[in-house]
C-alpha positions in Angstrom: -18.0 46.0 2.6 -18.1 42.2 2.9 -14.9 40.5 3.8 -13.9 37.2 2.1 -14.9 34.0 4.0 -12.6 31.1 4.3 -14.2 27.9 2.9 -15.0 25.2 5.4 -12.9 22.7 3.4 -9.8 24.8 3.8 -10.4 25.0 7.6 -10.9 21.2 7.7 -7.7 20.7 5.7 -5.7 23.0 8.0 -7.1 21.2 11.1 -6.2 17.8 9.8 -2.6 18.9 8.8 -2.1 20.3 12.3 -3.4 17.2 13.9 -1.1 14.9 11.9 2.0 17.0 12.4 1.3 17.1 16.2 1.3 13.3 16.3 4.6 12.9 14.5 7.6 12.5 17.0 9.4 15.8 17.6 12.7 14.3 16.5 11.4 13.3 13.1 10.6 15.8 10.4 8.2 16.1 7.5 8.6 17.4 4.0 5.6 18.6 2.0 6.0 18.0 -1.8 5.9 21.1 -3.9 3.2 19.5 -6.0 0.5 17.3 -4.5 0.2 14.4 -6.9 -1.1 12.0 -4.2 1.5 12.4 -1.5 0.8 15.0 1.2 3.9 14.4 3.3 7.2 12.6 3.4 8.1 11.7 6.9 11.8 11.3 7.6 12.8 9.0 10.5 15.5 10.4 12.8 17.3 8.4 15.5 19.6 10.0 18.1 19.6 13.2 16.1 20.9 11.3 13.1 18.8 11.4 9.8 18.6 7.7 9.0 17.5 8.0 5.3 14.5 5.9 6.1 11.2 7.5 5.3 7.6 6.9 4.4 5.0 8.8 2.5 1.6 10.0 3.8 -1.7 10.5 2.0 -3.9 12.5 4.4 -7.7 12.8 3.9 -10.2 14.6 6.1 -13.9 14.4 6.6 -16.5 16.2 8.8 -17.9 12.9 10.1 -18.0 9.2 9.4 -21.2 7.1 9.6 -19.4 3.8 9.5 -18.9 2.6 13.1 -15.9 0.3 12.4 -13.9 2.1 9.7 -13.2 5.5 8.1 -14.0 5.4 4.4 -11.9 7.4 1.9 -11.9 7.4 -1.9 -8.6 7.5 -4.0 -8.1 7.8 -7.7 -6.7 5.0 -9.8 -3.7 7.2 -10.7 -2.9 8.0 -7.1 -2.8 4.3 -6.2 -0.6 3.7 -9.3 1.8 6.3 -7.9 1.9 4.6 -4.5 2.7 1.3 -6.3 5.9 2.8 -7.8 7.4 4.1 -4.5 10.3 2.4 -2.6 9.1 3.7 0.7 5.7 2.5 2.1 2.7 4.8 2.0 0.6 5.5 5.2 -3.0 6.3 4.5 -4.5 8.6 7.1 -8.2 9.7 7.5 -8.9 12.6 9.9 -12.5 12.7 11.1 -13.4 16.2 12.6 -16.4 14.9 14.6 -14.2 12.3 16.3 -11.2 14.6 16.7 -9.2 11.6 15.7 -7.3 10.2 12.7 -7.1 6.6 11.6 -4.4 4.9 9.7 -3.3 1.9 7.6 -0.5 0.9 5.3 -1.3 1.0 1.5 1.2 -1.8 1.0 -1.1 -4.2 2.9 -4.2 -3.5 0.8 -5.3 -5.6 -2.2 -6.2 -3.9 -5.5 -6.1 -4.8 -9.2 -4.8 -1.7 -10.8 -5.0 -3.2 -14.3 -8.8 -2.6 -14.3 -10.4 0.4 -15.9 -11.9 1.4 -12.5 -11.2 5.2 -11.9 -11.6 5.3 -8.2 -11.3 2.9 -5.2 -13.0 2.9 -1.9 -10.7 2.2 1.1 -11.9 1.3 4.6 -9.4 2.3 7.3 -10.0 0.4 10.6 -11.0 2.8 13.4 -9.0 0.5 15.7 -5.9 2.1 14.2 -6.0 5.4 16.0 -3.3 7.8 15.1 -3.2 9.2 18.6 -2.3 5.7 19.9 0.2 4.8 17.2 3.5 3.2 18.2 6.0 5.1 16.3 8.8 2.7 17.1 6.9 -0.1 15.4 6.3 2.3 12.4 10.1 2.7 12.2 10.7 -1.0 12.3 8.0 -1.6 9.7 9.7 0.9 7.3 13.1 -0.8 7.9 11.5 -4.2 7.0 10.0 -2.7 3.8 13.4 -1.2 2.8 15.1 -4.5 3.6 12.7 -6.5 1.4 12.7 -4.1 -1.5 16.5 -3.5 -1.4 17.4 -7.1 -0.8 19.6 -6.5 2.3 18.5 -8.5 5.3 20.7 -6.5 7.7 18.6 -3.4 7.2 15.8 -4.7 9.4 18.1 -5.3 12.3 19.9 -2.0 12.3 19.9 -0.3 15.7 20.5 3.3 15.1 21.4 4.1 18.7 24.3 1.7 18.5 25.8 2.4 15.1 28.4 5.1 14.1 27.7 8.3 12.3 29.6 6.9 9.3 27.2 3.9 9.2 24.2 6.1 9.4 25.6 8.2 6.4 26.3 5.0 4.4 22.7 3.7 4.8 21.3 7.2 4.3 22.9 7.4 0.9 22.0 3.8 0.1 18.3 4.5 0.9 18.3 7.6 -1.2 19.8 5.6 -4.1 23.0 7.7 -4.2 24.9 4.5 -4.6 28.3 6.1 -5.5 28.5 7.9 -2.2 27.1 4.8 -0.4 30.0 2.7 -2.0 32.6 5.2 -0.6 31.2 5.0 2.9 30.7 1.2 2.9 34.3 0.6 1.7 35.6 2.9 4.5 33.5 1.1 7.1 34.8 -2.3 5.9 38.4 -1.3 6.7 37.5 -1.3 10.4 34.9 -4.1 10.3 35.8 -6.4 7.4 33.3 -9.1 8.5 30.2 -6.9 8.8 27.7 -8.9 6.8 25.1 -6.0 6.4 27.8 -3.6 5.2 29.2 -6.0 2.6 25.6 -6.7 1.4 25.0 -3.0 1.1 28.2 -2.6 -0.8 27.4 -5.5 -3.2 23.9 -4.1 -3.8 25.3 -0.6 -4.5 27.9 -2.0 -6.9 25.1 -4.0 -8.6 23.0 -0.9 -8.9 25.9 1.0 -10.6 26.6 -1.8 -13.0 29.9 -2.8 -11.4 28.9 -6.5 -11.7 32.4 -8.0 -11.1 32.9 -6.2 -7.8 29.2 -6.9 -6.8 29.5 -10.7 -7.4 32.8 -10.8 -5.5 31.3 -9.1 -2.5 28.1 -11.1 -2.4 30.2 -14.3 -2.6 32.1 -13.1 0.5 28.7 -12.7 2.3 27.6 -16.1 1.2 30.8 -17.6 2.7 30.1 -15.8 6.0 26.3 -16.6 6.3 24.8 -18.0 3.1 21.2 -17.0 3.6 18.6 -17.5 0.9 18.3 -13.7 0.5 22.0 -13.6 -0.4 21.7 -16.3 -2.9 18.8 -14.4 -4.4 21.0 -11.3 -4.7 23.7 -13.3 -6.4 21.2 -14.7 -8.9 20.0 -11.2 -9.6 23.5 -9.9 -10.2 24.4 -12.8 -12.5 21.2 -12.4 -14.4 21.7 -8.6 -14.9 25.3 -9.0 -15.9 24.5 -11.8 -18.3 21.6 -9.9 -19.9 23.5 -6.6 -20.2 26.7 -8.1 -21.5 25.4 -11.0 -23.5 27.0 -13.7 -21.3 24.8 -16.8 -21.7 26.6 -18.8 -19.0 25.7 -16.3 -16.3 22.1 -16.2 -17.4 21.9 -20.0 -17.2 23.5 -20.0 -13.7 21.0 -17.3 -12.6 18.1 -19.3 -14.0 19.1 -22.4 -12.1 19.4 -20.4 -8.8 15.9 -18.9 -9.4 14.5 -22.3 -10.1 15.9 -23.5 -6.7 13.9 -20.7 -5.0 10.7 -21.8 -6.8 11.2 -25.4 -5.7 11.3 -24.2 -2.1 8.3 -21.8 -2.4 6.3 -21.3 -5.6 3.9 -18.7 -4.1 6.4 -15.8 -4.2 5.6 -13.6 -7.2 9.2 -12.2 -7.3 10.6 -15.8 -7.7 8.4 -16.4 -10.8 9.3 -13.0 -12.2 13.1 -13.5 -11.9 12.9 -17.0 -13.3 10.7 -15.8 -16.2 13.2 -13.1 -17.1 16.1 -15.6 -17.5 13.9 -18.0 -19.4 12.9 -15.3 -21.9 16.5 -14.3 -22.4 17.4 -17.9 -23.1 14.7 -18.3 -25.7 12.3 -20.5 -23.6 9.4 -18.2 -24.5 6.4 -20.3 -23.6 7.9 -21.2 -20.2 8.7 -17.6 -19.6 5.1 -16.6 -20.4 3.8 -19.2 -18.0 5.9 -17.9 -15.1 5.1 -14.2 -15.9 1.5 -15.2 -15.7 2.0 -16.9 -12.3 3.9 -13.8 -11.1 0.9 -11.6 -12.1 -1.6 -14.0 -10.5 0.1 -13.4 -7.2 0.7 -9.7 -7.8 -1.4 -8.3 -10.6 -0.1 -4.8 -9.9 3.5 -5.6 -10.8 3.9 -3.3 -13.7 7.4 -4.4 -14.7 6.2 -8.0 -15.0 3.4 -6.8 -17.4 6.0 -4.9 -19.4 8.4 -7.9 -19.6 5.6 -10.3 -20.5 4.8 -7.9 -23.4 8.4 -8.1 -24.5 8.1 -11.9 -24.8 5.0 -11.5 -26.9 7.0 -9.1 -29.1 9.7 -11.8 -29.6 7.1 -14.4 -30.7 5.3 -11.8 -32.9 2.0 -11.8 -31.0 1.7 -8.1 -31.0 -1.9 -7.6 -30.0 -1.1 -9.4 -26.7 2.1 -7.5 -26.4 0.3 -4.1 -26.6 -2.3 -5.3 -24.1 0.5 -6.1 -21.6 2.1 -2.6 -22.1 -1.3 -1.0 -21.6 -1.8 -2.9 -18.3 1.6 -1.8 -17.1 0.7 1.8 -18.0 -2.6 1.6 -16.3 -0.7 0.8 -13.1 2.1 3.3 -13.7 1.3 5.7 -16.6 4.9 7.0 -16.5 6.7 3.6 -16.6 9.6 4.4 -19.0 10.2 0.9 -20.2 6.5 0.2 -21.1 6.2 3.6 -22.8 9.4 3.0 -24.8 8.6 -0.6 -25.8 5.1 0.3 -26.9 6.5 3.2 -28.9 9.0 0.9 -30.6 6.2 -1.6 -31.6 3.9 1.1 -32.8 6.6 2.4 -35.1 8.2 -0.9 -36.3 5.2 -3.2 -36.5 2.2 -0.9 -37.0 4.0 1.9 -38.9 2.6 4.5 -36.5 5.9 6.3 -36.4 4.8 9.7 -35.0 2.8 8.1 -32.2 5.6 5.6 -31.4 8.3 8.4 -31.4 6.2 10.5 -29.0 6.0 7.6 -26.6 9.7 6.9 -26.8 10.6 10.5 -26.1 8.1 10.6 -23.2 9.9 7.6 -21.7 13.2 9.4 -21.9 11.7 12.5 -20.3 10.5 10.4 -17.4 13.8 8.7 -17.0 16.9 10.3 -18.6 19.1 7.4 -17.8 16.8 4.7 -19.2 18.7 4.3 -22.4 21.8 3.3 -20.5 20.2 0.0 -19.6 18.3 -0.5 -22.9 20.9 -1.4 -25.4 18.9 -0.8 -28.6 16.9 2.2 -27.3 18.9 4.7 -29.5 18.3 2.4 -32.4 14.5 2.5 -31.9 14.5 6.3 -31.9 16.8 6.5 -34.9 14.7 4.0 -36.9 11.5 5.9 -36.3 13.1 9.2 -37.4 14.4 7.5 -40.5 11.0 6.3 -41.4 9.6 9.8 -40.9 12.3 11.2 -43.3 14.2 13.0 -40.4 17.6 12.1 -41.6 19.6 14.5 -39.4 17.7 13.4 -36.3 18.1 9.8 -37.2 21.8 10.2 -37.6 22.1 12.1 -34.3 20.5 9.3 -32.4 22.4 6.5 -34.1 25.6 8.4 -33.3 24.6 8.5 -29.6 24.1 4.7 -29.7 27.6 4.3 -31.3 29.1 6.4 -28.6 28.1 3.6 -26.2 28.3 0.6 -28.5 31.0 1.5 -31.0 31.3 -2.1 -32.5 27.7 -3.2 -32.3 26.7 -4.5 -35.7 23.1 -3.4 -35.4 24.2 0.2 -34.9 27.0 0.0 -37.5 24.8 -1.6 -40.2 22.0 0.9 -39.5 24.3 3.9 -39.9 25.9 2.3 -43.0 22.5 1.9 -44.7 21.3 5.3 -43.6 24.4 7.0 -45.1 24.5 4.8 -48.3 20.8 5.6 -49.0 21.1 9.4 -48.4 24.6 10.7 -49.1 24.0 11.2 -52.8 21.0 13.5 -52.2 22.5 15.3 -49.2 25.8 17.1 -49.8 26.2 17.7 -46.0 26.4 13.9 -45.4 29.4 13.3 -47.6 32.1 14.3 -45.1 30.6 12.3 -42.3 29.9 9.3 -44.5 33.5 9.2 -45.7 34.9 9.4 -42.1 32.5 6.7 -40.9 33.1 4.3 -43.7 36.9 4.7 -43.3 36.5 4.0 -39.6 34.4 0.9 -40.3 36.8 -0.4 -42.9 39.6 -0.1 -40.4 37.4 -1.6 -37.7 36.3 -4.8 -39.5 37.2 -4.8 -43.1 33.6 -4.1 -44.0 33.0 -4.5 -47.8 30.0 -2.2 -48.0 32.2 0.5 -46.5 34.9 0.1 -49.1 32.2 0.3 -51.8 30.9 3.5 -50.4 34.3 5.1 -50.0 35.1 4.3 -53.6 31.7 5.7 -54.7 32.1 8.9 -52.7 35.6 9.6 -53.9 34.6 8.7 -57.5 38.0 7.4 -58.1 39.0 6.9 -61.8 42.3 5.3 -61.0 41.7 1.6 -61.6 45.0 0.5 -60.3 44.2 2.3 -57.0 40.8 0.6 -56.9 42.5 -2.8 -57.6 44.9 -2.3 -54.8 42.2 -1.5 -52.3 40.1 -4.5 -53.3 43.2 -6.7 -53.0 44.0 -5.3 -49.6 40.5 -5.6 -48.1 39.1 -8.8 -49.7 40.2 -12.3 -50.4 39.2 -12.2 -54.0 42.5 -11.1 -55.6 45.2 -13.2 -53.9 47.4 -14.2 -56.7 46.1 -12.0 -59.5 47.8 -9.0 -61.1 46.3 -5.8 -62.3 47.6 -6.5 -65.8 45.5 -9.7 -65.9 42.4 -7.7 -64.9 43.0 -5.3 -67.8 43.8 -8.2 -70.1 40.3 -9.7 -69.5 38.7 -6.3 -70.3 37.3 -5.9 -66.8 36.3 -2.4 -65.8 36.8 -2.1 -62.0 35.1 1.3 -61.8 31.8 -0.3 -63.0 32.2 -3.6 -61.1 32.8 -2.4 -57.5 29.1 -3.1 -56.9 30.2 -6.6 -56.1 31.3 -5.2 -52.7 27.8 -4.3 -51.7 26.8 -7.8 -50.9 30.1 -9.6 -51.0 29.5 -11.0 -47.5 26.4 -12.8 -48.7 28.3 -14.0 -51.8 31.0 -15.5 -49.5 28.2 -17.4 -47.7 26.9 -18.6 -51.1 30.4 -19.6 -52.2 31.0 -21.5 -49.0 28.1 -23.8 -50.1 29.1 -23.8 -53.7 32.9 -23.7 -53.9 34.3 -22.2 -57.2 36.5 -25.3 -57.6 33.4 -27.5 -58.0 33.8 -26.6 -61.7 37.4 -27.9 -61.9 36.3 -31.2 -63.3 34.7 -29.5 -66.3 37.9 -27.8 -67.4 40.7 -30.0 -66.2 42.9 -31.5 -69.0 46.2 -33.3 -69.5 47.0 -30.8 -72.3 47.2 -27.6 -70.1 47.4 -26.4 -66.5 44.8 -23.9 -65.4 46.5 -21.0 -63.5 45.0 -19.8 -60.2 44.5 -16.4 -61.8 41.7 -17.8 -63.9 39.7 -19.0 -60.9 40.2 -15.7 -59.1 38.9 -13.6 -62.0 36.0 -16.1 -62.5 35.2 -15.7 -58.8 35.2 -11.9 -59.2 32.8 -12.1 -62.1 30.5 -14.4 -60.2 30.6 -12.2 -57.1 29.6 -9.2 -59.2 26.7 -11.2 -60.7 25.4 -12.3 -57.3 25.6 -8.9 -55.6 24.3 -7.0 -58.6 21.2 -9.2 -58.7 20.5 -8.5 -55.0 20.9 -4.8 -55.5 18.5 -4.7 -58.5 15.9 -6.7 -56.7 15.8 -4.4 -53.7 15.6 -1.4 -56.0 12.7 -2.8 -58.0 11.3 -5.6 -55.8 10.7 -7.6 -59.0 11.8 -11.3 -58.8 12.1 -11.5 -62.6 15.0 -9.1 -62.5 17.2 -11.5 -60.6 17.4 -14.0 -63.3 17.8 -11.5 -66.1 20.5 -9.6 -64.2 22.5 -12.8 -63.5 22.3 -13.9 -67.1 23.6 -10.6 -68.3 26.5 -10.5 -65.9 27.5 -14.1 -66.5 28.0 -13.5 -70.2 31.0 -11.4 -69.3 32.7 -14.5 -67.9 33.6 -15.5 -71.4 36.1 -12.7 -71.5 38.4 -14.6 -69.1 38.5 -17.8 -71.1 41.8 -16.7 -72.5 43.3 -17.0 -69.0 42.8 -20.7 -69.1 45.7 -21.0 -71.6 48.8 -19.1 -70.5 50.6 -20.7 -73.5 48.9 -20.1 -76.8 51.1 -22.4 -79.1 49.8 -26.0 -79.3 50.1 -28.6 -82.0 47.0 -28.4 -84.2 45.5 -31.7 -83.0 45.9 -30.6 -79.3 44.6 -27.2 -80.1 41.4 -28.7 -81.7 40.9 -31.0 -78.7 41.4 -28.1 -76.3 38.9 -25.9 -78.2 36.3 -28.7 -78.4 36.7 -29.4 -74.7 36.4 -25.8 -73.5 33.6 -24.9 -75.9 31.6 -27.8 -74.6 32.3 -27.4 -70.9 32.5 -23.7 -70.2 28.9 -23.0 -71.1 28.0 -25.8 -68.6 29.8 -24.0 -65.9 27.9 -20.8 -66.6 24.6 -22.7 -66.6 25.4 -24.4 -63.4 26.4 -21.1 -61.8 23.2 -19.5 -63.0 21.1 -22.3 -61.4 23.1 -22.1 -58.1 22.8 -18.3 -57.8 19.2 -18.1 -58.7 18.3 -21.0 -56.3 20.3 -19.5 -53.4 18.9 -16.0 -53.9 15.3 -17.4 -54.0 15.9 -18.9 -50.6 17.7 -15.9 -49.2 15.0 -13.5 -50.3 12.1 -15.9 -49.5 11.0 -16.0 -53.2 9.7 -18.9 -55.3 12.5 -20.7 -57.0 12.5 -19.8 -60.7 12.3 -22.2 -63.6 15.6 -21.9 -65.4 14.2 -23.1 -68.7 12.0 -19.9 -68.8 15.1 -17.7 -68.9 17.7 -19.8 -70.8 16.5 -19.2 -74.3 17.9 -20.8 -77.5 19.2 -17.5 -78.6 21.0 -17.1 -75.3 22.6 -20.5 -75.7 23.8 -19.7 -79.2 25.2 -16.4 -78.1 27.1 -17.9 -75.2 28.6 -20.6 -77.3 29.7 -18.1 -79.9 31.3 -16.0 -77.3 33.3 -18.9 -76.0 34.4 -19.9 -79.5 35.6 -16.4 -80.3 37.6 -16.2 -77.1 39.2 -19.6 -77.6 40.0 -18.9 -81.2 41.7 -15.7 -80.2 44.3 -17.8 -78.4 44.5 -20.9 -80.6 44.0 -19.3 -84.0 42.3 -22.4 -85.5 39.6 -20.5 -87.5 39.8 -17.5 -89.8 38.5 -14.3 -88.2 36.0 -12.3 -90.4 
């Protein structure tokens, strides 16, 4: 019976692995990843029996022989190089040649590739002068320290002498290198009790606090370091902390300060890609979009494989609505790193919001979260993006779940509050299960900020028929009924249950009224024969507010601009009901009564017509519509009807004419 033969490739792989492990210093140790996605080993550097936390990755290739006299040639996939590009630790490329009984090495970090291309594989020539059997492992250790120092912005890392530092220092740096910053902070603080002036430790503490979003403590400690030594690297760290704090918390002054520091670095050396990148980020946050684009492009000229710069450049194109360029940038970032969460998420948001590809967009957003569960903690409106896509797909429960997650973090953010308000308003009537949550939310928001739309929805959900209770709530939460009484409302035949719709867009009405004050009509009605009470102006204000808000609501329901004018005309006719409030006293000498009637009958219709023109003009601008021609809507019949209404109301007070 034939026995199975072991394939030559397996024998060669085993031989190369044994050779590599034999070369690694006995004190160091190697880990083999459970899944080989381009990394064969992680080599952990040990000094004086202490695990330093410094490490490098290894990609090991093997060949039977090499025809090239000067170099060993290996081929790596595009995706593998993309993985190398994302790693903090450097990657050592090793080629074992069986015929030579030797392996050759080089650092991936020192090679030059453009990973934004569609090229699927890359040929790499490893110099045969770099024999693994002759490698200086001490220089390898120092090289790794330098890489960690540059990438983690702490100059002191490159000068650490592990045979001279304490076990506590080793532990602190070990946790720092492994990005367990909370533990690193604990050890760094303890070390500073005995060595309060140790610059490297204070830098490590500041960077750890920066990485855990403790910006106040981070800036305090980096300022201490600057006072002690003031190196350019420390100023760069300070600028990064200021920028991140300003961007995360909306503090414009800190972003400006960071921008100016980054600009100083560029004036000293404009060939460093990271300087252009940092400067561009602050420029984009301050709205200097074209300048930001220019510096992102310079950054990518010096380092075309910087995936985060591609992603952030895409964000600027989103801001200026150049979405084809935006998507192209995200695609470049994802060619370099297919799992980059920020690029996946941003592309998903744009696919959903701009191109209405909601399913595709949502899939990308969820993939981003799967790749980085904490990503949403640094992306303020990430929860909103997911909730918005679910809403567009009709997934109301999922949309509500995600917007609630956002509100857990940003409980007073208007973007989240308004989204949830609109979601509940549009869906509670058709979904019984939403009523309880809607009522709780709108009561919370009413208490939080006196939100008018929330009051409207509360009254709608409760379906209150008690007009006095409705009046009291309106008086409590708006400025519209300051001096007015409930009896005056009833006297003017106003039905509050039907008119609470004014609350839906009362905020917009207040903006309108700020431009067109209600007392601009005072000159039309002022007279030496009577004094107009403040109650009249307040009820008139209420009628006008209902007219304005109702027109907006009807427009969004029908998307017909004609409905705006017709709605306003219909609601303004009701204003004639309050004319009787102009005259608290109804007994006047006949001549005075005739003059009063003539005056009001002539001027009040003018007020209504002026208000009609103001409201329609303002709404046309607000809704980006063509300004309507008032003459098309103010018909002769409408004029006659309005004047007749005014006459009837005035006569009910002055009793000058017989009533049929």
